[in-house]
C-alpha positions as CSV (number, residue, x, y, z in Angstrom):
1,M,0.0,0.0,-0.1
2,S,1.3,3.3,-0.8
3,H,0.2,6.8,0.4
4,G,-1.0,9.6,-1.9
5,Q,1.2,12.3,-3.4
6,V,0.8,15.9,-3.2
7,I,-0.8,16.0,-6.6
8,H,-3.8,14.0,-5.2
9,D,-7.0,15.9,-4.3
10,F,-6.4,16.7,-0.6
11,G,-2.6,16.3,-0.6
12,D,-0.6,13.4,0.9
13,G,-2.2,10.9,3.1
14,L,-3.9,7.5,3.1
15,Y,-6.8,7.6,0.7
16,L,-10.0,5.6,1.5
17,T,-13.5,5.5,0.1
18,D,-16.8,4.8,1.5
19,S,-17.8,2.8,-1.6
20,E,-16.7,-0.8,-2.5
21,E,-17.4,-0.1,-6.2
22,V,-15.2,3.0,-6.2
23,G,-12.5,1.0,-4.3
24,R,-12.6,-1.6,-7.0
25,L,-12.3,1.0,-9.8
26,Y,-9.3,2.6,-8.1
27,A,-7.7,-0.7,-7.3
28,G,-8.0,-1.7,-11.0
29,T,-6.5,1.6,-12.2
30,R,-3.6,1.7,-9.6
31,G,-2.9,-2.0,-10.3
32,K,-2.4,-1.3,-13.9
33,E,-0.1,1.5,-13.2
34,V,2.2,-1.0,-11.4
35,G,1.5,-4.1,-13.4
36,T,-0.9,-5.8,-11.0
37,A,-4.6,-6.5,-10.8
38,G,-4.8,-4.2,-7.8
39,E,-6.3,-5.2,-4.4
40,V,-9.4,-3.9,-2.5
41,L,-8.8,-3.6,1.2
42,K,-11.8,-3.2,3.8
43,A,-12.3,-2.2,7.4
44,E,-15.3,-1.3,9.6
45,L,-14.0,1.9,11.3
46,D,-15.6,3.9,14.1
47,P,-15.7,7.6,12.8
48,K,-13.9,8.6,15.9
49,V,-10.8,6.9,14.6
50,F,-10.3,9.6,12.1
51,G,-9.5,12.4,14.7
52,R,-10.2,16.0,13.8
53,V,-12.1,15.9,10.5
54,L,-12.7,18.6,8.0
55,D,-15.8,17.1,6.3
56,L,-16.4,19.0,3.1
57,R,-19.7,17.0,2.4
58,K,-21.4,19.1,5.3
59,D,-19.4,22.4,5.0
60,E,-21.4,25.3,3.7
61,R,-18.4,27.2,2.7
62,W,-17.4,24.3,0.4
63,A,-20.8,24.2,-1.1
64,K,-20.8,27.8,-1.9
65,Y,-17.3,27.7,-3.3
66,L,-18.2,24.9,-5.7
67,A,-21.0,27.0,-7.1
68,E,-18.8,29.9,-7.9
69,R,-18.2,30.8,-11.6
70,P,-14.6,31.9,-11.7
71,I,-14.3,32.5,-15.4
72,P,-16.1,35.7,-16.6
73,G,-18.6,35.0,-19.3
74,S,-18.6,31.3,-18.6
75,N,-21.3,29.2,-16.8
76,D,-18.7,26.8,-15.6
77,T,-18.7,26.4,-11.8
78,I,-15.6,25.4,-9.7
79,E,-17.3,22.0,-9.4
80,D,-17.4,21.8,-13.3
81,L,-13.8,22.7,-13.4
82,I,-12.9,19.9,-10.9
83,K,-14.8,17.5,-12.9
84,F,-13.4,18.5,-16.3
85,A,-9.8,17.9,-15.2
86,N,-9.9,16.4,-11.7
87,E,-6.3,15.4,-11.4
88,E,-5.1,18.7,-12.5
89,N,-7.7,21.0,-10.9
90,Y,-8.9,19.4,-7.5
91,N,-5.8,20.0,-5.5
92,S,-5.1,23.6,-6.5
93,L,-8.8,24.6,-6.1
94,F,-8.9,22.8,-2.7
95,E,-5.9,24.9,-1.7
96,D,-7.5,28.0,-2.9
97,F,-10.6,27.3,-0.8
98,L,-8.5,26.7,2.2
99,R,-6.6,30.0,1.7
100,D,-9.8,32.0,1.0
101,N,-11.5,30.6,4.0
102,K,-8.2,30.8,6.3
103,I,-8.4,27.1,7.0
104,S,-5.2,25.4,8.1
105,L,-4.7,21.8,7.3
106,A,-2.6,21.6,10.4
107,D,-5.9,21.7,12.4
108,F,-7.3,18.5,10.8
109,D,-6.2,14.9,10.8
110,T,-8.6,13.7,8.1
111,I,-10.4,15.5,5.2
112,I,-13.6,13.9,3.8
113,G,-15.0,15.2,0.5
114,P,-16.6,14.3,-2.8
115,E,-14.9,12.0,-5.2
116,F,-16.0,13.7,-8.4
117,V,-14.7,11.3,-11.0
118,R,-16.0,7.9,-9.7
119,G,-18.6,8.9,-7.2
120,G,-19.0,8.5,-3.5
121,S,-16.8,10.2,-0.9
122,Q,-13.0,10.0,-0.5
123,I,-11.4,10.1,2.9
124,C,-7.7,11.4,3.1
125,V,-6.1,10.5,6.5
126,R,-3.2,13.0,6.7
127,N,-2.1,12.1,10.3
128,P,0.6,9.3,9.9
129,K,-0.2,7.8,13.2
130,I,-3.9,7.5,12.5
131,A,-3.1,6.3,9.1
132,A,-0.9,3.6,10.4
133,A,-3.5,2.5,12.9
134,I,-6.1,2.3,10.1
135,E,-3.7,0.3,7.9
136,R,-3.2,-2.3,10.5
137,R,-7.1,-2.9,10.5
138,L,-7.4,-3.2,6.7
139,K,-8.0,-6.7,5.4
140,L,-8.0,-8.0,1.9
141,H,-11.6,-7.9,0.5
142,R,-12.6,-10.3,-2.3
């Protein structure tokens, strides 16, 4: 298992999803990148295990930010821009959101937000100790 890289949506961390289907899609994609079939790991986790959470799914500032139209004369919203070029746009737009709202990632162990490409939610565990504890609980899922 490898952790994300800074180019990923919410920065470096252990990425999880709440959707088995999305997990299988990512396992297939990531597996092809390294020449394997990929594996899906699963664990039942108490939400408390994630520590201090920034949950964008429930954040009104995030909802408002996604609805903004940053390009004059265009009907495209920030959410549209993320969906059009997810890997290139999500992290930089997320960083803009944090800066605009004076949110420090140092205040959070985990970020939960929408997975715009494949659906569901993505969970980025940024705290290495929490990530290690979760990794120990992950089991191969067939």
